[in-house]
C-alpha positions as CSV (number, residue, x, y, z in Angstrom):
1,X,-44.8,-13.3,-39.0
2,X,-46.5,-10.3,-37.5
3,X,-50.2,-9.3,-37.7
4,X,-51.4,-5.8,-37.2
5,X,-55.0,-4.5,-37.1
6,X,-56.0,-0.8,-37.5
7,X,-59.5,-0.6,-36.0
8,X,-60.1,2.9,-37.3
9,X,-59.2,1.9,-40.9
10,X,-60.6,-1.6,-40.4
11,X,-57.5,-3.0,-42.1
12,X,-55.3,-5.9,-41.2
13,X,-51.7,-6.5,-42.4
14,X,-50.0,-9.8,-42.3
15,X,-46.3,-9.4,-42.5
16,X,-44.7,-12.7,-43.7
17,X,-41.1,-11.9,-43.0
18,X,-39.0,-10.6,-40.1
19,X,-37.0,-8.5,-42.6
20,X,-37.9,-4.8,-42.7
21,X,-40.4,-3.9,-45.5
22,X,-38.3,-1.5,-47.4
23,X,-39.4,0.5,-50.4
24,X,-39.5,-1.2,-53.7
25,X,-42.2,-3.7,-53.0
26,X,-44.7,-4.5,-55.7
27,X,-48.4,-4.4,-54.5
28,X,-50.9,-6.4,-56.5
29,X,-54.6,-6.5,-55.8
30,X,-55.9,-10.1,-55.4
31,X,-59.1,-11.1,-57.1
32,X,-61.7,-12.4,-54.5
33,X,-64.0,-15.3,-55.4
34,X,-66.9,-14.5,-57.7
35,X,-69.7,-12.7,-55.8
36,X,-67.5,-11.6,-52.9
37,X,-66.7,-7.9,-52.4
38,X,-63.3,-7.8,-50.8
39,X,-60.1,-5.9,-51.2
40,X,-56.9,-7.8,-50.6
41,X,-53.4,-6.7,-51.7
42,X,-50.4,-9.0,-52.0
43,X,-47.0,-7.3,-51.4
44,X,-44.0,-8.9,-53.3
45,X,-40.3,-8.1,-52.8
46,X,-37.5,-9.9,-54.7
47,X,-39.9,-12.5,-56.1
48,X,-41.2,-13.4,-52.6
49,X,-44.5,-12.8,-51.0
50,X,-43.8,-10.5,-48.0
51,X,-47.2,-9.2,-46.9
52,X,-50.9,-9.3,-47.2
53,X,-53.3,-6.4,-46.6
54,X,-57.0,-7.0,-46.0
55,X,-59.5,-4.1,-46.0
56,X,-62.9,-4.4,-44.3
57,X,-61.0,-6.9,-42.1
58,X,-63.6,-7.3,-39.4
59,X,-66.0,-8.8,-41.9
60,X,-63.4,-10.7,-44.0
61,X,-61.3,-12.3,-41.3
62,X,-62.3,-14.5,-38.3
63,X,-62.4,-12.7,-35.0
64,X,-60.0,-15.1,-33.4
65,X,-57.4,-14.1,-36.0
66,X,-58.0,-10.4,-35.3
67,X,-57.7,-11.1,-31.6
68,X,-54.1,-12.3,-32.2
69,X,-53.2,-9.1,-34.0
70,X,-51.3,-6.2,-32.6
71,X,-53.8,-3.3,-32.5
72,X,-52.8,0.0,-34.1
73,X,-54.5,3.3,-33.4
């Protein structure tokens, strides 16, 4: 598993596999709980969940989680 955080875009990506993320993934927006404004995308490849993208990450994820992330940009 690898976690990256792009401060400029305020986006986190949680890669759930050590395999390279090749083209051909299916990206599906996930519905947040009612009343929560969030944008989360689930990436699927060969019927397996391979990644999760979270926008507005600084307000949607705990800071200790973001502190573990590799910072981009």
